[in-house]
C-alpha positions in Angstrom: -41.2 24.3 89.6 -39.6 23.1 92.8 -38.3 25.3 95.6 -34.7 25.4 94.4 -35.8 26.3 90.9 -38.0 29.1 92.3 -35.0 30.6 94.2 -32.7 30.3 91.2 -35.3 32.0 88.9 -36.0 34.8 91.4 -32.3 35.6 91.8 -31.8 35.6 88.1 -34.9 37.4 86.9 -34.7 40.2 89.5 -31.2 41.1 88.3 -31.4 40.7 84.5 -34.4 43.0 84.4 -32.6 45.8 86.1 -31.8 48.9 84.0 -28.1 48.9 85.2 -27.6 45.3 83.9 -29.1 46.1 80.5 -27.2 49.3 80.0 -23.9 47.9 81.2 -24.3 44.9 78.9 -25.1 47.1 75.9 -22.3 49.5 76.6 -19.5 46.9 76.3 -20.1 46.1 72.5 -20.6 49.8 71.9 -17.1 50.4 73.3 -15.9 47.5 71.2 -17.3 49.1 68.1 -15.7 52.4 69.0 -12.4 50.7 69.4 -12.6 49.1 65.9 -13.6 52.4 64.4 -10.8 54.3 66.1 -8.4 51.6 64.9 -9.6 52.1 61.4 -9.3 55.8 61.7 -5.8 55.7 63.1 -4.8 53.3 60.3 -6.2 55.8 57.8 -4.6 58.8 59.5 -1.2 57.2 59.0 -1.8 57.9 55.3 -1.6 61.7 55.8 1.0 63.3 53.6 4.3 64.4 55.2 6.6 66.9 53.5 9.9 67.1 55.4 12.6 69.7 55.0 16.0 68.3 55.9 18.4 71.1 56.9 22.0 69.8 56.5 23.8 72.6 58.4 27.2 70.8 58.1 26.9 69.5 54.5 27.2 65.9 55.6 24.6 64.2 53.5 23.7 66.7 50.8 25.3 68.7 47.9 24.3 71.6 45.7 23.2 70.4 42.3 23.8 73.1 39.6 21.6 71.4 37.1 18.5 71.5 39.2 19.5 74.5 41.3 18.6 72.7 44.5 20.2 70.6 47.3 20.1 66.9 46.8 21.1 64.0 49.0 24.5 62.4 48.3 22.9 59.0 48.8 19.7 59.0 46.7 19.0 55.4 47.8 18.9 56.5 51.5 15.7 58.5 50.8 13.5 56.1 48.9 10.2 57.3 47.4 7.3 56.6 49.7 3.6 57.1 49.1 3.0 59.7 51.8 6.5 61.0 52.6 8.4 63.6 50.6 11.8 65.1 51.3 13.3 68.5 50.4 16.8 69.6 51.4 18.5 72.8 52.4 21.6 74.2 54.1 19.9 76.7 56.3 16.8 76.6 58.5 13.6 78.5 57.7 12.5 81.2 60.0 9.6 80.1 62.2 7.1 82.3 60.4 8.3 81.2 57.0 8.1 77.5 58.1 4.5 77.9 59.4 3.5 79.6 56.1 5.1 76.8 54.0 3.6 73.4 53.1 6.3 71.6 55.1 5.0 69.4 57.9 8.4 68.9 59.6 11.8 70.6 59.6 14.8 68.4 60.7 18.0 70.1 61.7 21.3 68.2 61.2 24.7 69.4 62.5 28.0 67.8 63.5 26.6 67.0 67.0 24.5 64.2 65.6 27.7 62.2 65.1 28.2 62.1 68.9 24.8 61.8 70.4 22.7 60.6 67.4 19.9 63.1 67.9 18.4 65.6 65.5 15.9 68.3 66.3 12.6 67.9 64.5 10.4 71.0 64.4 6.8 70.7 63.5 3.4 72.4 64.0 1.6 69.1 64.1 3.2 66.0 65.5 3.9 63.4 62.8 2.5 59.9 63.1 4.6 57.2 64.7 4.9 55.5 61.3 6.1 58.7 59.5 8.6 59.5 62.3 10.0 55.9 62.2 10.5 56.2 58.4 12.3 59.6 58.7 14.5 58.3 61.5 15.4 55.2 59.5 16.2 57.2 56.3 18.4 59.7 58.2 20.2 56.9 60.1 21.1 55.3 56.8 22.4 58.6 55.3 24.5 59.4 58.4 25.8 55.8 58.4 26.8 56.2 54.8 28.6 59.5 55.7 30.5 57.8 58.6 31.6 54.9 56.4 32.8 57.4 53.7 35.0 59.1 56.3 36.8 55.9 57.0 39.2 55.7 54.1 40.0 52.0 54.7 36.3 51.0 54.7 34.4 50.5 51.5 30.7 51.2 51.8 29.6 48.5 49.4 31.6 45.9 51.3 30.2 47.3 54.5 26.6 46.9 53.2 27.3 43.3 52.3 28.6 42.6 55.7 25.9 44.5 57.6 23.0 42.2 58.8 19.8 43.2 60.5 18.2 40.4 62.5 14.4 40.2 63.2 12.7 37.4 65.1 9.5 36.0 63.7 7.9 33.9 66.5 6.0 30.7 65.8 4.7 28.2 68.3 6.2 24.8 67.4 2.9 23.0 68.2 0.3 25.3 66.8 2.5 26.9 64.2 1.0 30.3 65.2 2.8 33.5 65.8 2.2 36.9 67.4 2.5 35.7 71.0 2.4 39.3 72.3 -0.9 40.1 70.7 -2.4 36.8 71.8 -1.3 37.3 75.4 -3.0 40.7 75.3 -6.2 38.9 74.3 -5.7 36.5 77.1 -5.2 39.3 79.5 -8.4 41.0 78.4 -10.3 37.8 79.0 -8.7 37.3 82.4 -9.4 40.9 83.4 -13.1 40.4 82.4 -13.1 37.1 84.4 -11.6 38.9 87.5 -14.3 41.7 87.3 -17.2 39.2 86.7 -16.2 37.0 89.7 -15.7 40.1 91.9 -18.9 41.8 90.9 -21.3 38.9 91.1 -19.5 37.4 94.1 -20.3 40.7 95.9 -23.9 40.4 94.7 -24.2 37.1 96.5 -22.7 38.5 99.7 -24.8 41.7 99.7 -28.0 39.7 99.0 -27.4 37.4 102.0 -26.6 40.4 104.2 -29.7 42.2 103.1 -32.0 39.3 103.7 -30.4 38.6 107.0 -30.7 42.2 108.2 -34.4 42.4 107.1 -35.1 39.0 108.8 -36.5 37.8 105.5 -34.2 34.8 105.6 -35.9 33.5 108.8 -39.2 33.2 106.8 -37.4 31.6 103.9 -35.6 28.9 105.9 -38.9 27.8 107.4 -39.9 26.7 103.9 -36.6 25.6 102.3 -33.4 24.1 103.7 -30.4 26.5 104.1 -28.4 24.4 101.6 -31.1 24.9 99.0 -31.2 28.6 99.7 -27.4 28.9 99.4 -27.3 26.8 96.2 -30.2 28.7 94.7 -28.6 32.1 95.4 -25.2 31.0 93.9 -26.7 29.4 90.8 -29.2 32.2 90.2 -26.7 35.0 90.4 -24.2 32.9 88.5 -26.7 32.5 85.7 -26.9 36.3 85.5 -23.1 36.4 84.8 -23.5 33.6 82.2 -26.4 35.5 80.6 -24.2 38.6 80.3 -21.2 36.6 78.8 -23.5 35.0 76.2 -25.2 38.4 75.4 -21.8 40.0 75.0 -20.7 37.2 72.7 -23.7 37.6 70.4 -23.5 41.4 70.5 -19.8 41.4 69.9 -20.2 39.2 66.8 -23.0 41.5 65.5 -20.9 44.6 66.1 -17.9 42.9 64.3 -20.1 42.0 61.3 -22.2 45.2 61.0 -19.3 47.5 61.8 -17.1 45.8 59.3 -19.7 46.2 56.6 -20.2 49.8 57.5 -16.4 50.5 57.2 -16.3 48.7 53.8 -19.2 50.9 52.5 -17.6 54.1 53.9 -14.4 53.4 51.9 -12.2 53.9 55.0 -10.4 50.6 54.5 -7.7 51.0 51.9 -4.4 49.2 51.1 -2.3 52.3 51.8 -0.5 52.2 48.5 -0.2 54.9 45.9 -3.1 53.4 44.0 -5.5 53.0 46.8 -7.4 49.8 46.7 -10.6 49.3 48.8 -10.3 46.2 51.0 -13.0 44.1 52.6 -13.0 44.2 56.4 -11.4 40.8 57.0 -8.6 41.5 54.5 -8.0 44.9 56.2 -7.9 43.2 59.6 -5.4 40.6 58.3 -3.1 43.3 56.8 -3.3 45.5 59.9 -0.2 45.2 62.2 -2.2 46.3 65.2 -5.3 44.1 64.8 -4.4 41.3 62.4 -3.8 38.8 65.2 -7.5 39.0 66.2 -8.3 36.8 63.3 -5.9 34.1 64.5 -7.6 33.6 67.9 -9.8 30.6 68.4 -12.8 32.6 69.6 -15.3 29.7 70.1 -12.8 28.0 72.3 -12.0 31.2 74.2 -15.7 31.9 74.9 -16.5 28.2 75.8 -13.5 28.1 78.3 -14.5 31.5 79.7 -18.0 30.3 80.4 -16.6 27.1 82.0 -14.0 28.8 84.2 -16.5 31.5 85.1 -19.1 29.0 86.2 -16.6 26.9 88.3 -14.7 30.0 89.6 -17.8 31.8 90.5 -19.1 28.9 92.5 -15.9 28.7 94.3 -15.7 32.4 95.3 -19.4 32.9 95.6 -19.5 30.2 98.3 -16.9 32.1 100.3 -18.7 35.4 99.9 -22.1 33.8 100.9 -20.5 32.3 104.0 -19.0 35.8 104.9 -22.4 37.4 104.3 -24.2 35.0 106.6 -21.7 35.6 109.3 -22.1 39.4 109.6 -25.0 41.7 110.0 -23.8 44.6 107.8 -21.4 45.0 104.9 -18.9 47.0 106.9 -18.4 44.1 109.3 -17.4 41.9 106.4 -14.3 43.8 105.4 -11.8 41.9 107.6 -13.3 38.6 106.6 -13.2 39.4 102.9 -9.5 40.1 102.8 -8.3 36.4 102.9 -11.0 35.5 100.4 -10.0 38.2 97.9 -6.2 37.8 98.2 -6.0 34.9 95.7 -8.1 36.9 93.2 -5.9 39.9 93.5 -2.8 37.8 93.4 -3.9 36.1 90.1 -4.8 39.5 88.6 -1.3 40.9 89.4 0.3 37.8 88.0 -1.8 38.1 84.9 -0.5 41.7 84.4 3.1 40.4 84.7 2.3 37.4 82.5 1.5 39.7 79.5 5.3 39.7 78.6 5.8 36.1 79.4 2.5 34.1 79.4 4.4 30.8 79.4 6.6 31.7 82.4 6.8 29.4 85.4 4.6 31.5 87.7 1.8 31.8 85.1 1.9 28.1 84.3 1.9 27.0 88.0 -0.9 29.5 88.7 -3.0 28.1 85.9 -3.2 24.8 87.8 -3.8 26.2 91.3 -7.7 26.2 91.7 -7.9 29.6 93.3 -6.0 31.4 90.5 -6.7 29.1 87.6 -9.9 30.9 86.4 -7.8 34.0 85.8 -4.4 32.7 84.7 -5.4 29.8 82.4 -7.3 32.3 80.2 -4.1 34.3 79.6 -2.3 31.2 78.4 -5.2 29.8 76.3 -4.7 32.0 73.2 -1.2 30.8 72.8 -2.2 27.1 72.7 -2.8 24.8 75.7 -2.9 21.0 75.6 -6.3 19.5 76.2 -5.1 17.6 79.2 -3.9 20.9 80.8 -7.4 22.3 80.4 -9.0 19.2 81.9 -6.6 19.1 84.8 -7.0 22.8 85.6 -10.8 22.9 85.3 -11.2 19.7 87.3 -9.2 21.2 90.1 -11.4 24.3 90.1 -14.6 22.3 90.0 -13.4 20.0 92.9 -12.4 23.0 95.0 -15.7 24.8 94.3 -17.6 21.7 95.5 -15.6 21.5 98.6 -16.0 25.3 99.3 -19.8 24.9 98.8 -19.9 22.1 101.4 -17.9 24.1 103.9 -19.8 27.3 103.3 -23.1 25.5 103.7 -22.2 24.7 107.3 -21.3 28.3 108.1 -24.4 29.5 106.2 -26.9 27.4 108.1 -25.8 28.7 111.4 -24.8 32.3 110.5 -28.0 33.3 108.8 -30.0 32.9 112.0 -27.5 34.5 114.4 -27.9 38.1 115.4 -26.2 40.5 117.8 -22.9 38.6 118.1 -19.6 39.6 116.5 -18.2 36.6 114.7 -14.5 35.6 114.9 -12.5 33.3 112.7 -12.4 30.8 115.6 -16.2 30.8 115.7 -16.4 30.2 112.0 -14.1 27.2 112.3 -16.3 25.8 115.1 -19.4 26.1 112.8 -17.5 24.2 110.0 -16.6 21.3 112.4 -20.2 21.1 113.7 -22.2 18.4 111.9 
């Protein structure tokens, strides 16, 4: 093995063997499995039965039925039968102790004030699920709307219903014919956040490694055997391979968690269709029918992982070269703070832009940032799940690679001088002088 290969292997093997690296890599798929399990549990918890007492204090939506000796809604269609939602009606509220002793899960109080402010008090011991609360609000809104129309003598309710129109937008990309842009942008943001953290963490590893070897004077022995350029390239490639190893390990572990976890959920019987006659579903069908997680099956995961590896490799080279140059120019980490600020600003700017781009991933700022080399590794990943033309990927990635190559050349000039310099506080002007020096 040549000298460069030895440096790369040493930087890689000393880090992947560390307990912190192994534990950290294994924890991420464990958290993923917990997330899937919690999602399934939350979906199943939505099926808990809700028995609601609607107290119509003003008699707006109910009447007393002599035949059944109970209060019934004037508009029966306003309160359709649902699998896990049952209504009862009354004209007076239950005392707190009586309500707590009953089997009601909620008690809704309606009076004339609802016609002005549109709010009704909902008393409960245990907060209902979002799904149940939305259904209750929708049913009560329809009943109150029916009452308002009835009060208008010149307005016929059947004619009003025919005229009333509710619009909902179903998004679809005209090129890919895919929808759910919001969910896809969240996937892109997760990838971009992971990219941001990986570049920051392993870039700092490069800087700290250079500072440590310079402070211990080990580097003076090393450069007597290898050229500074070989040492710099070996460090960047070796530590970069640690990041690539982690990404690949997480990909394999994530796939295994998805498969094994899905089979475990199928066996447990947690995955049901949610209808009156519960039907067990396979994991993929449950995912497809789940409003919160269905879009995960629509993402081109092999493309996302391949692009993540490509952008990480190029982006890491670009920023690691800067961090290595900074590490070689100082003697301790505290001295590097003022030099790190300009190097880290593009990373933080791209992260902030990625946060804003969740709502509009195809906005002008996100699109422009995906072509700028310093921000492209973060911002292109947030656009990728929504569909990006191949030439955009090639153009963006080529810019990052070209910029990384230029940064390595510039950083090598700083590195070869800085690693052997001690006892002198380095200024930006001094660094520029090293760059111009052949």
